[in-house]
SEMAR-9861 format. One record per residue (C-alpha): residue number from 1; x, y, z. Coordinates in pm, 1 decimal. Example, Ala and Ser with C-alpha at 12.3 -4.5 7.8 and 13.67 -1.06 7.14 Angstrom:
BEGIN
{r 1, {1230.0, -450.0, 780.0}},
{r 2, {1367.0, -106.0, 714.0}},
This chain:
BEGIN
{r 1, {-438.2, -7977.6, -4867.1}},
{r 2, {-679.2, -7926.7, -5157.5}},
{r 3, {-1009.2, -8096.5, -5234.5}},
{r 4, {-881.0, -8264.9, -5552.7}},
{r 5, {-619.1, -8448.0, -5344.8}},
{r 6, {-879.9, -8638.2, -5141.1}},
{r 7, {-1200.6, -8639.0, -5349.5}},
{r 8, {-1357.0, -8951.2, -5497.5}},
{r 9, {-1399.7, -8986.6, -5873.0}},
{r 10, {-1572.0, -9254.5, -6081.5}},
{r 11, {-1906.1, -9151.9, -5935.1}},
{r 12, {-2246.1, -9308.8, -5963.5}},
{r 13, {-2498.8, -9047.8, -6076.4}},
{r 14, {-2866.9, -9019.9, -6154.6}},
{r 15, {-3053.3, -8833.7, -6427.4}},
{r 16, {-3355.4, -8622.9, -6339.6}},
{r 17, {-3580.2, -8853.4, -6544.9}},
{r 18, {-3460.1, -9171.0, -6370.0}},
{r 19, {-3703.1, -9336.8, -6134.5}},
{r 20, {-3647.2, -9300.1, -5764.4}},
{r 21, {-3622.1, -9681.9, -5756.7}},
{r 22, {-3315.0, -9674.6, -5983.5}},
{r 23, {-3152.3, -9402.4, -5770.0}},
{r 24, {-3214.2, -9602.4, -5450.7}},
{r 25, {-3063.9, -9914.3, -5611.0}},
{r 26, {-2752.3, -9714.6, -5702.6}},
{r 27, {-2722.6, -9578.6, -5348.8}},
{r 28, {-2769.1, -9922.6, -5194.4}},
{r 29, {-2512.7, -10079.2, -5428.9}},
{r 30, {-2258.1, -9810.8, -5339.1}},
{r 31, {-2358.8, -9805.6, -4971.3}},
{r 32, {-2404.1, -9431.2, -4976.9}},
{r 33, {-2689.3, -9203.3, -4880.6}},
{r 34, {-2669.5, -8950.4, -5162.2}},
{r 35, {-2585.3, -8928.2, -5531.2}},
{r 36, {-2548.7, -8634.2, -5767.1}},
{r 37, {-2807.2, -8568.6, -6036.4}},
{r 38, {-2657.7, -8469.2, -6371.4}},
{r 39, {-2769.0, -8388.2, -6722.2}},
{r 40, {-2574.5, -8375.5, -7043.6}},
{r 41, {-2323.6, -8623.8, -6909.4}},
{r 42, {-2172.0, -8434.7, -6618.3}},
{r 43, {-2347.3, -8098.9, -6561.3}},
{r 44, {-2456.4, -8105.4, -6197.5}},
{r 45, {-2820.4, -8006.5, -6148.2}},
{r 46, {-2903.7, -8156.2, -5809.0}},
{r 47, {-2853.3, -8411.2, -5534.1}},
{r 48, {-3083.8, -8689.0, -5423.4}},
{r 49, {-3059.9, -8850.0, -5080.8}},
{r 50, {-3223.0, -9141.0, -4904.5}},
{r 51, {-3388.0, -8882.9, -4680.1}},
{r 52, {-3542.7, -8724.8, -4991.8}},
{r 53, {-3684.2, -9068.1, -5077.9}},
{r 54, {-3861.0, -9102.7, -4741.4}},
{r 55, {-3997.3, -8749.5, -4699.9}},
{r 56, {-4279.7, -8789.6, -4956.9}},
{r 57, {-4425.9, -9069.6, -4742.4}},
{r 58, {-4522.8, -8810.4, -4482.5}},
{r 59, {-4827.0, -8589.8, -4546.8}},
{r 60, {-4620.2, -8295.0, -4421.8}},
{r 61, {-4283.2, -8245.2, -4258.1}},
{r 62, {-4433.8, -8215.3, -3910.1}},
{r 63, {-4558.8, -8570.4, -3934.9}},
{r 64, {-4210.5, -8694.4, -3856.3}},
{r 65, {-4302.2, -8635.0, -3494.0}},
{r 66, {-4545.5, -8880.2, -3342.1}},
{r 67, {-4756.3, -8752.7, -3058.3}},
{r 68, {-5090.4, -8845.8, -2902.5}},
{r 69, {-5269.4, -8540.8, -3040.4}},
{r 70, {-5161.9, -8587.2, -3402.2}},
{r 71, {-5112.6, -8960.9, -3423.9}},
{r 72, {-5039.7, -9105.3, -3765.8}},
{r 73, {-5085.7, -9450.9, -3904.7}},
{r 74, {-4721.9, -9515.4, -3988.0}},
{r 75, {-4798.4, -9863.0, -4116.6}},
{r 76, {-5043.8, -9714.1, -4366.5}},
{r 77, {-4793.9, -9444.7, -4463.9}},
{r 78, {-4539.0, -9717.8, -4537.6}},
{r 79, {-4775.5, -9864.4, -4795.3}},
{r 80, {-4703.0, -9560.6, -5016.8}},
{r 81, {-4335.2, -9650.5, -5052.2}},
{r 82, {-4362.4, -9871.5, -5364.3}},
{r 83, {-4566.6, -9603.6, -5542.0}},
{r 84, {-4314.9, -9332.6, -5455.0}},
{r 85, {-4033.8, -9542.4, -5606.6}},
{r 86, {-4198.9, -9505.7, -5947.0}},
{r 87, {-4178.2, -9126.8, -5939.0}},
{r 88, {-3896.7, -8932.1, -6108.5}},
{r 89, {-3579.8, -8814.7, -5934.3}},
{r 90, {-3648.8, -8453.7, -6036.6}},
{r 91, {-3958.0, -8457.5, -5811.6}},
{r 92, {-3756.2, -8508.0, -5494.0}},
{r 93, {-3400.3, -8393.4, -5566.6}},
{r 94, {-3248.0, -8080.4, -5415.9}},
{r 95, {-3168.6, -7855.6, -5713.6}},
{r 96, {-2857.6, -7636.5, -5738.4}},
{r 97, {-2666.7, -7799.8, -5453.0}},
{r 98, {-2385.7, -7638.7, -5260.5}},
{r 99, {-2054.6, -7732.4, -5423.8}},
{r 100, {-1681.8, -7688.3, -5386.2}},
{r 101, {-1407.9, -7659.6, -5647.9}},
{r 102, {-1113.7, -7898.7, -5689.2}},
{r 103, {-862.6, -7636.1, -5576.7}},
{r 104, {-1051.5, -7527.1, -5264.4}},
{r 105, {-883.7, -7606.2, -4931.4}},
{r 106, {-1023.2, -7921.4, -4768.6}},
{r 107, {-1107.6, -7739.3, -4448.0}},
{r 108, {-1318.9, -7492.4, -4646.1}},
{r 109, {-1518.3, -7786.9, -4781.4}},
{r 110, {-1542.0, -7932.2, -4429.1}},
{r 111, {-1671.2, -7600.1, -4295.8}},
{r 112, {-1953.8, -7594.4, -4552.9}},
{r 113, {-2044.3, -7951.5, -4463.4}},
{r 114, {-2044.4, -7863.5, -4095.6}},
{r 115, {-2268.1, -7560.8, -4146.1}},
{r 116, {-2520.6, -7760.4, -4349.6}},
{r 117, {-2484.2, -8091.7, -4162.9}},
{r 118, {-2377.7, -8269.0, -4485.3}},
{r 119, {-2153.1, -8574.6, -4491.3}},
{r 120, {-2044.0, -8519.9, -4851.5}},
{r 121, {-2042.2, -8241.9, -5109.4}},
{r 122, {-2009.4, -8240.7, -5489.8}},
{r 123, {-1689.6, -8111.6, -5648.4}},
{r 124, {-1756.5, -7904.9, -5960.0}},
{r 125, {-1521.9, -7747.3, -6213.1}},
{r 126, {-1677.3, -7501.6, -6461.2}},
{r 127, {-2024.4, -7643.2, -6392.0}},
{r 128, {-1918.9, -8002.4, -6451.7}},
{r 129, {-1918.6, -8266.2, -6179.4}},
{r 130, {-1565.2, -8397.0, -6130.0}},
{r 131, {-1594.2, -8571.4, -5793.3}},
{r 132, {-1739.1, -8592.2, -5445.7}},
{r 133, {-1564.2, -8521.5, -5119.3}},
{r 134, {-1677.1, -8656.6, -4784.1}},
{r 135, {-1591.7, -8583.5, -4424.2}},
{r 136, {-1418.3, -8922.8, -4420.8}},
{r 137, {-1208.8, -8833.9, -4727.4}},
{r 138, {-1095.8, -8510.7, -4562.1}},
{r 139, {-1016.3, -8672.7, -4228.6}},
{r 140, {-824.2, -8956.3, -4395.7}},
{r 141, {-625.9, -8712.9, -4611.6}},
{r 142, {-537.4, -8489.0, -4319.5}},
{r 143, {-444.1, -8783.3, -4101.3}},
{r 144, {-205.4, -8934.1, -4353.6}},
{r 145, {-62.1, -8590.7, -4439.9}},
{r 146, {-38.5, -8437.9, -4093.0}},
{r 147, {-147.2, -8690.8, -3829.2}},
{r 148, {119.8, -8954.7, -3886.5}},
{r 149, {388.6, -8727.1, -3743.6}},
{r 150, {471.3, -8773.1, -3377.2}},
């Protein structure tokens, strides 16, 4: 089974100059945790995730962990959220994301997702975004192709 057989098309995307607020609205409307960032219509340049949105609220990555020695005022940190929503997507996106091609085997895509702990991965053909494939898409495709047999 190939990626193009199970991938999603008709994607919601962001531009690098969009505000983080607009990207979060798109993710919430689609009930997804990540969207591709494109320029020139469909050239993939990055990915932005809800995790990327929250990370800037922490003074440094280690502040995710709360302990008695390095306690943080998490309520105060939360106050920075509205300000961070006004920033640009390019400030928080992951550039040059890992991708798969439409004619790659689905289990190859699943292996990349497993190695990187991703739930979805962009599908690119000649540098242009053509879809997204998720672990759920792959599992559903394999089930209906191979798992229905008894």
